[in-house]
N, C-alpha and C positions, 0 to 999 in steps of 0.2 A: 503493499500500499504506500502510493507515495506523502512523504512525511511534508503537512503544510507550514512553509515558512512565515506566509501572510496573507491574509483576505480581506477582503473588502466586499460589502451589500450591494450590488447597486439593483433595486426594485426587486424583486422574484427571482434574479440572477447572485450567485457568488463568484465571486474572481478568486481564485485562489495561487498562490505563487507555491510550487516546487522547485525539487532538485531535479535537473536534467540526468538521469544517469547513464544514458548513453551519445553525451555529446563527441561531437568530434573533435579529433587532436587537433589544434589552433596551427601546429606546426607544415598540417596541411594544406593551408590555407594559401594564399598569393602573398609572401608575404615579401619585406624588403629586404630582411636582415635572412643571414645563415649561423645558422645554429649547431658546433663543435662541441661536442661532451663525451670524456672519456671518465666513465663510472663503472664498475663492473657489478655493483648491486643494481642497480637502477638503467633503465634502457631510456636515456635522456638524447633530446635535442633532433635534430636532423639526419636520417641515413646516412652516412660516410662512409669511404673504404680506408679511410685514414686508420691506423692502429697506435697503442701506445708504445708499444718496440719501436717505433721509427724515431721517435723522440725521445732525447735527453731530459725535457723539463718544457714547462708552459712557455718560457721563454724560445724556446727552439721550435716549440709550436709557431707561438705568433710570429717569428721570422720566415716561417715555412707560410703561412697562411698571407703574409703582406708580399713575399716574394713570388709565389707560385700562384695563389689565389687572387691577386690584386685588392688582397683588404685595403682598402682605403680608410673606414671608420670601424673599429674594434673594442668591445668593449669584453672586461673578464666576467665569466660567469662561475659565483660563489652557491655552495648549496650548504645548508644548512639540514642536518640531518639530525633528528630527535623526537621519537614522537609521532612519525610523520614527517615528511619534507617541502623544503622551501628554496627556492630558485631564485637567483636575484642579482642586478648589477651592484648592488649597494655592498659597501664595504664597513657595513654598520657591524657585522658579525667579528668578534675579534679573531685575529690571525692566528692566535695557537689555542683557540676554542677546538678539543679535538672531534665535535660534532659541527664544525664548519670548517670546509674546504673549499678550492679553485675546483672546479669540473670541466670548464673550458672555456670558449669564446664565443659570442655573437658580433659577425662580421657584415658590414654591406661593399659593395665595390663603387667606385667612381660612377659606374653606369647604372647600378643599381639608383642612385640616389637622381642623375640625372633623369631618370624613365619614369622615377614617382614623382615629380616636383614640377608643374607648373607653374609660369611670372607669366602673365598677362595671356593665357591661353595656349603657350608656348613650353615645352621643356626646357629646364633652365639649360646653359650652357656652359655656364661658372659656377661652380660652385663657394658661395659666398659664406660667411660664417651665420646669416640667418639660415640657410638652407641647412648648413652642417650642426645647426643645432637643432632642425626640427628634424633631421636624419636621424640624432643621439636620441630626442626625446621617443620618435617611431621605435626604435631598437629594444626600449626601454618599455612601451609600454606593449613590445612583443611578449617581451618577458615577464611581466605581471600577468597577462592573458593566459602564458603556457603555463604558468605557478598556478593561478585559477582553477585550470582545467585538473593538473595535476592533484590538488586537491580538493575537487572533486564543486567548488566552486562557481558551476554552470545551473543555470534554472529556466524554468518555461513556467507558464500561467493555464491553468483550467480555468475553463470556466463552466459549471454547474449551474443545471434549471431547478425548481422545487423538488423537483423528485431525487436530486443528487445524480442525473444525468447528465455526462460529459458531453457539454454540445458545442464546443471548441476547445483547440490547446497549439501552443505552439511554444516552443523550445531553442535552446539555444543562445540563451540571454548571460550576459557575463555580471548583468547590476540588479539585484532585486527589484529598487523602484523602478526602473526600466522596464521589466516585467509585469510588475503590476499596474504600470502605465499601459504598457499594451493590453493586458487584460480588460481592464476596465474601457479601452477605446474599443476591444473587442464585444463585449457586454453591452454598451449602451449603442449599437450599431446593430448588435441583433433586436434590443429591443427598439430601436429606432423602425426595423426591416420589419418589426411583426405587428407592430401599429399601422404602417404604410397598409399591410395585406390587409389586414382586417379592416382597416377604413374601407379600402376598394372593394372588398368582398362586401359592405353594410351598402356601398352605392352603385353595386352591379345590379339589384334587382330593377333601380330606380331608371336607370340607365337604358338598360333594354326593355321596360317599359315605354320608355320614349320614344 
């Protein structure tokens, strides 16, 4: 049974926010970043043919990504592994903490950046500091979304009628309030559409008689 996180009554309909238990891996999306992770206990990041025994340390892997994969913007990935896992580009976790460790990098090339940002409806030709900052925030957001996925923090909404029958649902939200908002809009549309149908059915005999 779906665990209800939040709910709201809209007339005779109830909107429930629940966990999305079969959410899609966001690393399968069309991302700007490429995520290379080495970690034996968890299968993290994007698929790669690289192996840990090819490199003597993170600096060597970083140098390889810059030279061979043309990494232009590259950020270290850290994993906090204790009663669950949390992946982040943040250095907030202490480096000497046994539960916190680097697991890889997320990076993008110059071409990735140029092909993903528009200036006056044209793809950028020169990467300014402003564009570079946008790209960095995008990489951080990708990691944040991936972290939510790893921790099951993906949601959906269900719209139920007075008989507790599911009459609409949608999943894949990474924000509870956004899922609730979309669910409310769905319920309001259903109510409006039902009222319109009933109005037409009431007028139909008069129209036909006329």
